[in-house]
C-alpha positions in Angstrom: -11.3 -31.3 23.9 -14.5 -30.5 21.9 -17.2 -33.2 21.9 -19.2 -31.8 18.8 -18.0 -31.4 15.2 -19.6 -30.1 11.9 -18.5 -32.3 8.8 -19.0 -31.0 5.4 -21.3 -33.1 2.8 -22.5 -32.4 -0.5 -25.2 -34.1 -2.9 -25.6 -33.2 -6.6 -23.3 -30.3 -5.9 -25.6 -29.1 -3.1 -23.3 -28.5 0.2 -24.4 -28.8 3.7 -23.2 -30.0 7.1 -24.0 -32.7 9.5 -23.4 -32.2 13.4 -21.6 -35.1 14.9 -21.5 -35.7 18.8 -18.5 -37.6 20.4 -21.1 -39.9 22.0 -19.6 -42.9 23.7 -16.8 -43.3 21.2 -13.5 -44.4 23.1 -11.0 -44.5 20.0 -8.8 -42.1 18.4 -11.4 -39.2 17.8 -9.1 -37.3 15.4 -8.5 -40.6 13.4 -12.4 -41.1 13.3 -13.2 -37.5 12.1 -10.4 -37.9 9.4 -12.1 -41.0 8.1 -15.2 -39.7 8.1 -14.4 -36.6 6.5 -12.6 -38.3 3.6 -15.7 -40.6 3.3 -17.9 -37.6 3.3 -15.9 -35.8 0.7 -16.1 -38.7 -1.9 -19.4 -39.9 -1.3 -23.1 -38.4 -1.9 -24.7 -37.6 1.2 -28.0 -35.8 1.7 -30.0 -35.0 4.6 -33.9 -34.7 4.4 -35.0 -32.7 7.3 -38.7 -33.1 8.7 -38.4 -30.9 11.6 -37.9 -31.1 15.1 -34.9 -32.9 15.0 -36.1 -35.7 12.7 -34.6 -36.4 9.3 -33.2 -39.0 6.9 -29.3 -39.1 6.3 -28.9 -40.7 2.9 -25.6 -42.0 1.8 -25.4 -43.0 -1.7 -28.8 -44.9 -2.0 -28.9 -46.0 1.6 -31.3 -44.4 4.0 -30.8 -44.1 7.6 -33.6 -42.3 10.1 -32.0 -39.7 12.5 -34.0 -38.6 15.6 -33.6 -35.5 17.8 -30.8 -37.3 19.6 -28.5 -36.6 16.6 -25.5 -38.7 15.1 -22.4 -39.7 17.2 -19.0 -40.9 15.9 -20.1 -44.6 16.4 -23.1 -44.1 14.2 -21.6 -42.1 11.6 -18.8 -44.8 11.3 -21.4 -47.3 10.9 -23.4 -45.5 8.3 -20.2 -45.2 6.4 -19.0 -48.5 6.8 -15.9 -47.5 8.2 -14.1 -50.1 10.5 -11.2 -48.6 12.8 -10.7 -51.8 14.9 -7.1 -52.4 14.9 -5.9 -55.6 13.2 -3.7 -57.8 15.0 -1.9 -60.4 13.0 -0.8 -62.6 15.7 -4.4 -63.1 17.1 -7.7 -64.6 15.5 -9.9 -62.6 13.6 -13.4 -62.8 14.3 -14.3 -63.0 10.7 -13.3 -66.6 10.7 -16.0 -69.1 10.9 -16.1 -71.3 14.2 -16.0 -74.3 12.2 -12.7 -73.2 10.6 -11.3 -72.2 14.0 -12.3 -75.2 15.7 -11.8 -77.8 12.7 -8.4 -79.0 13.9 -9.3 -79.9 17.4 -11.4 -83.0 16.6 -8.5 -84.3 14.4 -6.0 -83.9 17.3 -8.6 -85.7 19.5 -9.0 -88.4 17.3 -5.4 -89.1 16.5 -4.5 -89.6 20.0 -7.7 -91.8 20.6 -6.7 -95.7 21.3 -8.3 -98.7 21.3 -9.8 -99.7 24.7 -7.9 -102.0 26.6 -9.5 -105.5 26.5 -8.0 -106.6 29.7 -9.8 -104.0 31.7 -13.1 -105.6 33.1 -15.7 -103.9 35.2 
């Protein structure tokens, strides 16, 4: 399997390509690349190269600095705001606040609390 791909990008009618490396990505590569390609086909993306591998990647109006190490799948997913994390409706989603998740616990504890036994003495 390949570990490097070129993705077509465009900005104001000018077309270019960006090279994306697999990097440490452990998910479904084809799904990730399809999502990145779809995003790039529908958004304005530009690369300003400064030479020696340094550049700015501009997605719509947000600028990301690139180094000679390049761009990997995880970075590009983050730059594009794409979340490929599977959703599990049976589990707890991380977007819920801690207070909301734990809010019921004190109520259960309080409802089971009893008055101290007055017959017990130290």
